[in-house]
N, CA and C atoms as an extended XYZ file, in Angstrom:
243
Properties=species:S:1:pos:R:3:atomname:S:1:resname:S:1:resid:I:1 pbc="F F F"
N       -16.684        0.885      -19.052 N   MET     1
C       -16.518       -0.150      -19.898 CA  MET     1
C       -16.369       -1.293      -19.051 C   MET     1
N       -16.759       -2.348      -19.475 N   HIS     2
C       -16.912       -3.673      -18.735 CA  HIS     2
C       -15.632       -4.332      -18.596 C   HIS     2
N       -14.525       -3.920      -19.471 N   VAL     3
C       -13.139       -4.594      -19.637 CA  VAL     3
C       -12.535       -3.905      -18.356 C   VAL     3
N       -12.592       -2.575      -18.029 N   ALA     4
C       -11.777       -2.144      -17.191 CA  ALA     4
C       -12.321       -2.782      -15.681 C   ALA     4
N       -13.680       -2.947      -15.576 N   ALA     5
C       -14.262       -3.611      -14.345 CA  ALA     5
C       -13.839       -5.036      -13.983 C   ALA     5
N       -13.876       -5.880      -15.233 N   LEU     6
C       -13.340       -7.114      -14.974 CA  LEU     6
C       -11.697       -7.174      -14.563 C   LEU     6
N       -11.002       -6.135      -15.083 N   ARG     7
C        -9.668       -6.199      -14.694 CA  ARG     7
C        -9.533       -5.694      -13.277 C   ARG     7
N       -10.387       -4.822      -12.875 N   GLU     8
C       -10.233       -4.335      -11.483 CA  GLU     8
C       -10.691       -5.199      -10.501 C   GLU     8
N       -11.686       -6.420      -10.846 N   ASP     9
C       -12.074       -7.359      -10.031 CA  ASP     9
C       -11.044       -8.551       -9.930 C   ASP     9
N       -10.024       -8.345      -10.789 N   GLY    10
C        -8.780       -9.417      -10.661 CA  GLY    10
C        -8.845      -10.368      -11.888 C   GLY    10
N        -9.665      -10.288      -12.822 N   CYS    11
C        -9.687      -11.127      -13.847 CA  CYS    11
C        -8.467      -11.209      -14.577 C   CYS    11
N        -7.668      -12.276      -14.735 N   PRO    12
C        -6.453      -12.318      -15.374 CA  PRO    12
C        -6.228      -12.149      -16.684 C   PRO    12
N        -7.205      -12.564      -17.346 N   ARG    13
C        -7.267      -12.465      -18.912 CA  ARG    13
C        -8.803      -11.968      -19.373 C   ARG    13
N        -8.634      -11.187      -20.417 N   VAL    14
C        -9.903      -10.687      -20.701 CA  VAL    14
C        -9.736      -10.563      -22.427 C   VAL    14
N       -10.874      -11.176      -23.106 N   TRP    15
C       -10.904      -11.285      -24.489 CA  TRP    15
C       -12.023      -10.619      -24.750 C   TRP    15
N       -11.603       -9.605      -25.881 N   VAL    16
C       -12.697       -8.798      -26.458 CA  VAL    16
C       -12.821       -9.107      -28.036 C   VAL    16
N       -14.172       -9.303      -28.316 N   VAL    17
C       -14.377       -9.930      -29.802 CA  VAL    17
C       -15.400       -8.883      -30.339 C   VAL    17
N       -14.948       -7.940      -31.071 N   THR    18
C       -15.904       -6.931      -31.755 CA  THR    18
C       -15.078       -6.562      -32.906 C   THR    18
N       -16.014       -6.111      -33.902 N   SER    19
C       -15.546       -5.625      -35.377 CA  SER    19
C       -15.437       -4.212      -35.213 C   SER    19
N       -15.907       -3.615      -34.136 N   ASP    20
C       -15.996       -2.014      -33.941 CA  ASP    20
C       -14.717       -1.531      -33.575 C   ASP    20
N       -13.847       -0.899      -34.434 N   ARG    21
C       -12.526       -0.520      -34.197 CA  ARG    21
C       -12.327        0.443      -32.913 C   ARG    21
N       -13.409        1.064      -32.794 N   CYS    22
C       -13.339        2.101      -31.788 CA  CYS    22
C       -13.217        1.317      -30.198 C   CYS    22
N       -14.341        0.403      -30.255 N   GLN    23
C       -14.364       -0.603      -29.180 CA  GLN    23
C       -12.989       -1.527      -29.043 C   GLN    23
N       -12.466       -1.723      -29.973 N   GLN    24
C       -11.187       -2.366      -29.691 CA  GLN    24
C       -10.093       -1.607      -29.366 C   GLN    24
N       -10.034       -0.298      -29.711 N   HIS    25
C        -8.995        0.527      -29.165 CA  HIS    25
C        -9.478        1.002      -27.800 C   HIS    25
N       -10.551        1.133      -27.293 N   ALA    26
C       -10.997        1.307      -25.964 CA  ALA    26
C       -10.713        0.355      -25.088 C   ALA    26
N       -10.907       -0.963      -25.354 N   ALA    27
C       -10.679       -2.035      -24.670 CA  ALA    27
C        -9.235       -2.330      -24.435 C   ALA    27
N        -8.682       -2.175      -25.609 N   HIS    28
C        -7.040       -2.115      -25.315 CA  HIS    28
C        -6.381       -1.083      -24.360 C   HIS    28
N        -6.730        0.049      -24.537 N   GLY    29
C        -6.337        1.273      -23.580 CA  GLY    29
C        -6.706        0.915      -22.276 C   GLY    29
N        -7.881        0.513      -21.908 N   ALA    30
C        -8.302        0.091      -20.677 CA  ALA    30
C        -7.329       -1.069      -20.113 C   ALA    30
N        -7.010       -1.890      -20.777 N   ILE    31
C        -6.153       -2.951      -20.315 CA  ILE    31
C        -4.854       -2.621      -20.088 C   ILE    31
N        -4.248       -1.919      -21.141 N   LYS    32
C        -3.028       -1.143      -20.735 CA  LYS    32
C        -2.727       -0.456      -19.530 C   LYS    32
N        -3.946        0.270      -19.269 N   THR    33
C        -3.997        1.262      -18.067 CA  THR    33
C        -3.989        0.542      -17.007 C   THR    33
N        -4.642       -0.560      -16.816 N   SER    34
C        -4.875       -1.524      -15.887 CA  SER    34
C        -3.450       -1.975      -15.477 C   SER    34
N        -2.863       -2.577      -16.462 N   GLN    35
C        -1.525       -3.037      -16.122 CA  GLN    35
C        -0.485       -1.987      -15.659 C   GLN    35
N        -0.499       -0.849      -15.883 N   LYS    36
C         0.371        0.186      -15.668 CA  LYS    36
C        -0.074        0.536      -14.187 C   LYS    36
N        -1.094        0.361      -13.860 N   GLU    37
C        -1.606        0.792      -12.565 CA  GLU    37
C        -1.283       -0.402      -11.563 C   GLU    37
N        -1.286       -1.533      -11.795 N   VAL    38
C        -0.822       -2.653      -11.188 CA  VAL    38
C         0.816       -2.567      -11.087 C   VAL    38
N         1.393       -2.191      -11.982 N   GLU    39
C         2.742       -2.171      -11.828 CA  GLU    39
C         3.228       -0.850      -11.008 C   GLU    39
N         2.639        0.045      -10.864 N   ARG    40
C         2.960        1.068      -10.298 CA  ARG    40
C         2.664        0.886       -8.721 C   ARG    40
N         1.573        0.171       -8.576 N   MET    41
C         1.242        0.005       -7.120 CA  MET    41
C         2.334       -1.171       -6.469 C   MET    41
N         2.761       -2.067       -7.505 N   LEU    42
C         3.705       -3.085       -7.063 CA  LEU    42
C         5.106       -2.253       -6.621 C   LEU    42
N         5.403       -1.736       -7.463 N   GLN    43
C         6.657       -0.715       -7.214 CA  GLN    43
C         6.714        0.064       -6.108 C   GLN    43
N         5.611        0.827       -5.720 N   GLU    44
C         5.346        1.502       -4.614 CA  GLU    44
C         5.400        0.762       -3.440 C   GLU    44
N         4.659       -0.520       -3.351 N   HIS    45
C         4.805       -1.380       -2.282 CA  HIS    45
C         6.254       -1.801       -1.979 C   HIS    45
N         6.917       -2.005       -3.222 N   LYS    46
C         8.458       -2.592       -2.981 CA  LYS    46
C         9.138       -1.676       -2.245 C   LYS    46
N         8.895       -0.388       -2.839 N   SER    47
C         9.764        0.615       -2.181 CA  SER    47
C         9.500        1.081       -0.796 C   SER    47
N         8.467        0.832       -0.273 N   THR    48
C         8.024        0.897        1.097 CA  THR    48
C         8.037       -0.250        2.107 C   THR    48
N         8.348       -1.306        1.416 N   SER    49
C         8.275       -2.529        2.394 CA  SER    49
C         9.844       -2.691        2.667 C   SER    49
N         9.897       -3.446        3.968 N   VAL    50
C        11.266       -3.675        4.402 CA  VAL    50
C        12.089       -4.692        3.189 C   VAL    50
N        11.419       -5.474        2.721 N   GLN    51
C        11.909       -6.050        1.647 CA  GLN    51
C        12.603       -5.371        0.364 C   GLN    51
N        11.845       -4.460       -0.033 N   GLY    52
C        12.159       -3.320       -0.825 CA  GLY    52
C        13.538       -2.681       -0.485 C   GLY    52
N        13.649       -2.581        0.772 N   LYS    53
C        14.899       -1.708        1.245 CA  LYS    53
C        16.073       -2.442        1.405 C   LYS    53
N        15.972       -3.704        1.439 N   LEU    54
C        17.161       -4.655        1.460 CA  LEU    54
C        18.024       -4.558        0.334 C   LEU    54
N        19.365       -4.435        0.192 N   LEU    55
C        20.317       -4.356       -0.753 CA  LEU    55
C        20.110       -5.378       -1.858 C   LEU    55
N        19.893       -6.688       -1.201 N   LYS    56
C        20.121       -7.739       -2.055 CA  LYS    56
C        18.696       -7.767       -3.077 C   LYS    56
N        17.803       -7.111       -2.685 N   HIS    57
C        16.662       -7.177       -3.488 CA  HIS    57
C        16.453       -5.903       -4.614 C   HIS    57
N        17.460       -5.105       -4.198 N   ASN    58
C        17.705       -4.093       -5.381 CA  ASN    58
C        18.966       -4.118       -6.147 C   ASN    58
N        19.575       -5.416       -6.172 N   LEU    59
C        20.859       -5.521       -7.009 CA  LEU    59
C        20.348       -6.787       -8.072 C   LEU    59
N        21.120       -6.698       -9.147 N   ASP    60
C        21.100       -7.808      -10.111 CA  ASP    60
C        21.463       -8.915       -9.593 C   ASP    60
N        20.773      -10.025      -10.160 N   SER    61
C        20.850      -11.451       -9.672 CA  SER    61
C        22.386      -12.037       -9.783 C   SER    61
N        22.920      -11.327      -10.931 N   GLY    62
C        24.386      -11.867      -10.979 CA  GLY    62
C        25.085      -11.428      -10.114 C   GLY    62
N        24.825       -9.940       -9.632 N   VAL    63
C        25.637       -9.369       -8.688 CA  VAL    63
C        25.507      -10.019       -7.198 C   VAL    63
N        24.391      -10.566       -6.953 N   VAL    64
C        23.921      -11.096       -5.572 CA  VAL    64
C        24.846      -12.578       -5.627 C   VAL    64
N        24.979      -13.282       -6.750 N   ASP    65
C        25.250      -14.542       -6.939 CA  ASP    65
C        26.842      -14.379       -6.858 C   ASP    65
N        27.507      -13.500       -7.375 N   ALA    66
C        28.938      -13.129       -7.131 CA  ALA    66
C        29.378      -12.865       -5.638 C   ALA    66
N        28.394      -12.042       -5.121 N   LEU    67
C        28.745      -11.596       -3.681 CA  LEU    67
C        28.707      -12.835       -2.892 C   LEU    67
N        27.578      -13.733       -3.052 N   LYS    68
C        27.579      -15.016       -2.273 CA  LYS    68
C        28.810      -15.969       -2.448 C   LYS    68
N        29.170      -15.889       -3.839 N   ASP    69
C        30.368      -16.741       -4.145 CA  ASP    69
C        31.771      -16.059       -3.192 C   ASP    69
N        31.966      -14.780       -3.234 N   LEU    70
C        32.763      -14.259       -2.766 CA  LEU    70
C        32.662      -14.512       -1.264 C   LEU    70
N        31.480      -14.459       -0.448 N   ARG    71
C        31.288      -14.755        0.809 CA  ARG    71
C        31.745      -16.205        1.128 C   ARG    71
N        31.315      -17.228        0.315 N   ASN    72
C        31.701      -18.308        0.617 CA  ASN    72
C        33.210      -18.634        0.632 C   ASN    72
N        33.834      -18.071       -0.393 N   LYS    73
C        35.354      -18.138       -0.561 CA  LYS    73
C        36.065      -17.921        0.642 C   LYS    73
N        35.529      -16.413        1.328 N   LEU    74
C        36.085      -16.077        2.519 CA  LEU    74
C        35.992      -16.749        3.675 C   LEU    74
N        34.737      -17.322        3.713 N   SER    75
C        34.507      -18.327        4.948 CA  SER    75
C        35.317      -19.712        4.766 C   SER    75
N        35.807      -20.130        3.477 N   GLU    76
C        36.571      -21.242        3.379 CA  GLU    76
C        38.108      -20.816        3.768 C   GLU    76
N        38.485      -19.577        3.438 N   THR    77
C        39.668      -19.099        3.818 CA  THR    77
C        39.840      -19.076        5.403 C   THR    77
N        38.915      -18.571        5.903 N   GLU    78
C        38.866      -18.277        7.373 CA  GLU    78
C        38.985      -19.498        8.145 C   GLU    78
N        38.138      -20.543        7.485 N   SER    79
C        38.048      -21.795        8.460 CA  SER    79
C        39.360      -22.759        8.212 C   SER    79
N        40.085      -22.279        7.248 N   ARG    80
C        41.455      -23.066        7.074 CA  ARG    80
C        42.480      -22.432        8.035 C   ARG    80
N        42.322      -21.328        8.507 N   ASP    81
C        43.202      -20.683        9.157 CA  ASP    81
C        43.170      -21.038       10.649 C   ASP    81
């Protein structure tokens, strides 16, 4: 199917216009499959990269911000002493 080939070539958006219900479902399925494959590849890359192994990249942004605030407060306390 051409939709899958376009997605594999990096086409960010694909519009399929047809009144054939079967073709609509096939196109939608190809797009969803491509999206899931890209997400899986990104997750795999993240887990094997150095960046993916850093703790701050695996924590919620709110937790990272709270830890930064704590570090700053501790630094301020140490500089006063």
